[in-house]
C-alpha positions in Angstrom: -29.9 -24.3 -1.6 -27.9 -25.6 1.4 -26.4 -24.2 4.4 -22.7 -23.5 3.8 -22.7 -20.6 1.3 -19.5 -19.1 -0.2 -17.1 -21.6 1.6 -18.9 -24.6 -0.1 -19.1 -23.1 -3.4 -15.9 -21.3 -3.9 -13.1 -22.0 -1.4 -10.8 -24.7 -3.0 -11.3 -28.2 -1.5 -7.5 -28.2 -0.5 -8.4 -25.4 2.0 -12.1 -26.0 2.8 -14.3 -29.1 2.2 -18.2 -29.2 2.8 -19.6 -27.4 5.7 -23.3 -27.9 5.1 -23.6 -31.1 7.3 -21.8 -29.5 10.2 -23.8 -26.2 9.9 -27.1 -28.2 9.8 -25.9 -30.2 13.0 -25.2 -27.0 14.9 -28.6 -25.5 14.1 -30.6 -28.7 14.4 -31.6 -28.3 18.0 -32.8 -24.7 17.5 -34.8 -25.6 14.3 -36.4 -28.7 16.1 -37.3 -26.5 19.1 -39.0 -24.2 16.8 -36.6 -21.3 17.7 -35.0 -21.0 14.3 -36.7 -20.8 10.7 -34.3 -20.9 7.8 -35.5 -19.7 4.4 -33.5 -19.4 1.3 -34.1 -17.4 -1.9 -36.0 -14.5 -0.4 -35.3 -11.0 -1.5 -35.2 -8.3 1.0 -37.5 -5.5 -0.7 -39.0 -8.2 -2.9 -40.6 -11.4 -1.4 -39.5 -10.2 2.1 -40.1 -6.7 3.7 -38.8 -4.9 6.7 -42.3 -5.2 8.1 -42.1 -9.1 7.8 -39.2 -9.1 10.1 -40.5 -6.9 12.9 -42.3 -9.6 14.7 -39.0 -11.6 15.4 -36.7 -11.2 18.5 -33.6 -11.6 16.1 -33.0 -11.8 12.5 -29.8 -12.8 10.6 -29.6 -12.0 7.0 -26.9 -14.0 5.3 -26.4 -11.8 2.3 -23.3 -13.6 1.1 -20.2 -12.1 -0.5 -20.0 -9.1 -2.5 -18.9 -9.4 -6.1 -15.3 -8.8 -7.2 -14.2 -5.3 -8.0 -13.2 -4.9 -11.6 -11.0 -2.6 -13.5 -13.3 -2.8 -16.5 -14.7 -5.2 -19.1 -12.4 -7.7 -21.0 -13.1 -10.7 -22.7 -10.5 -12.8 -20.8 -11.0 -11.2 -17.2 -13.2 -12.8 -14.6 -13.8 -12.1 -10.9 -12.0 -14.3 -8.4 -15.1 -15.7 -6.9 -16.7 -16.8 -10.2 -13.3 -18.1 -11.1 -13.2 -20.2 -8.0 -16.6 -21.5 -8.2 -16.2 -22.7 -11.8 -12.9 -24.3 -10.7 -14.5 -26.1 -7.6 -17.4 -27.3 -9.8 -15.0 -28.7 -12.4 -16.5 -26.2 -14.9 -13.1 -24.5 -15.5 -10.3 -27.1 -16.0 -7.6 -25.0 -17.6 -6.3 -21.6 -17.8 -3.7 -19.5 -19.9 -0.1 -20.0 -19.3 0.0 -16.5 -17.7 -2.4 -15.5 -15.2 -2.5 -12.1 -13.2 -4.5 -12.0 -9.9 -5.3 -8.6 -8.3 -5.4 -8.2 -4.7 -3.7 -9.5 -1.6 -6.3 -11.3 0.6 -7.2 -15.0 1.0 -9.5 -14.9 -2.1 -6.6 -13.7 -4.1 -4.3 -16.6 -2.7 -7.1 -19.1 -3.4 -7.3 -17.8 -7.0 -3.5 -17.7 -7.5 -3.1 -21.3 -6.1 -6.0 -22.6 -8.2 -4.6 -21.0 -11.4 -1.2 -22.8 -10.7 -3.1 -26.0 -10.0 -5.0 -25.7 -13.3 -1.7 -25.4 -15.2 -0.7 -21.7 -15.3 3.0 -21.5 -15.8 3.3 -18.0 -14.5 0.8 -16.6 -11.9 1.5 -12.9 -10.9 -0.2 -11.5 -7.8 -0.4 -7.8 -8.0 -0.9 -6.0 -4.7 -0.8 -2.5 -4.0 0.9 -2.5 -0.5 3.8 -4.6 0.7 3.8 -8.1 2.4 3.5 -6.6 5.9 0.1 -5.0 5.1 -1.2 -8.0 2.9 -4.6 -9.1 4.6 -4.0 -12.8 3.6 -3.2 -15.3 6.2 0.7 -15.8 6.3 0.4 -19.6 5.7 -1.8 -18.9 2.6 0.8 -16.4 1.4 3.7 -18.6 2.0 2.0 -21.5 0.1 1.6 -19.3 -2.9 5.3 -18.4 -2.7 6.3 -22.1 -2.3 4.2 -22.8 -5.3 6.1 -20.2 -7.4 3.5 -17.5 -7.7 5.3 -14.2 -8.5 4.3 -11.5 -6.0 4.3 -7.9 -7.5 4.0 -5.7 -4.3 3.7 -1.9 -4.1 2.0 -1.9 -7.4 -1.5 -0.4 -8.1 -3.4 -1.7 -11.1 -5.0 1.0 -13.0 -6.7 -0.6 -16.0 -6.1 -3.0 -18.9 -4.9 -2.6 -22.6 -6.8 -4.9 -24.8 -6.2 -6.4 -28.2 -8.6 -6.1 -31.2 -10.6 -9.2 -29.8 -11.2 -7.3 -26.4 -8.8 -9.6 -24.6 -6.3 -8.3 -22.0 -2.9 -7.9 -23.5 -1.3 -5.7 -20.7 -2.2 -4.5 -17.3 -1.5 -0.8 -16.7 0.1 -0.3 -13.2 1.6 2.4 -11.2 4.3 1.9 -8.4 3.1 2.8 -4.9 4.9 3.9 -1.8 3.8 3.3 1.7 2.8 6.6 3.5 2.9 7.2 7.2 0.2 5.0 8.9 -2.9 6.7 10.0 -5.0 5.8 12.9 -6.3 2.6 11.2 -2.8 1.4 10.6 
């Protein structure tokens, strides 16, 4: 293992390179002074208990990014993080002509751009709200627009229709409307 985590393993090189050397340089003085101990592959509740942590003044648990949320199992569906990791490692070098990406954050933008770069003719980004509510950075969204990604906004994915081989043949969706903003916006 190395410091850097998800950015190093999944974010496309065009947007983010290797951070491990930079992170190590930042933490080096604290490690050398004995104020910081870095341990990898320890399971809280397994090889590491809460009691093990009680003697420290401070503890940082880098748990990593959660898994992608899925609408269900289908043979040709994969989570964005797994897709991006495979593409960054060079394991995934091609994609179907048509790709649908569900979501409106930076991970969705990365997946859409990566699908385009790997040869998808049509990439559809399906998002339940409008551009204004989209959490992706505007420059990431605009890069997708410039690359020809089709944005299907105000559309909520509900599930998949699969063929006899278990592969998605259609995405079931419903149109959405924005309601009156609540306290959170």
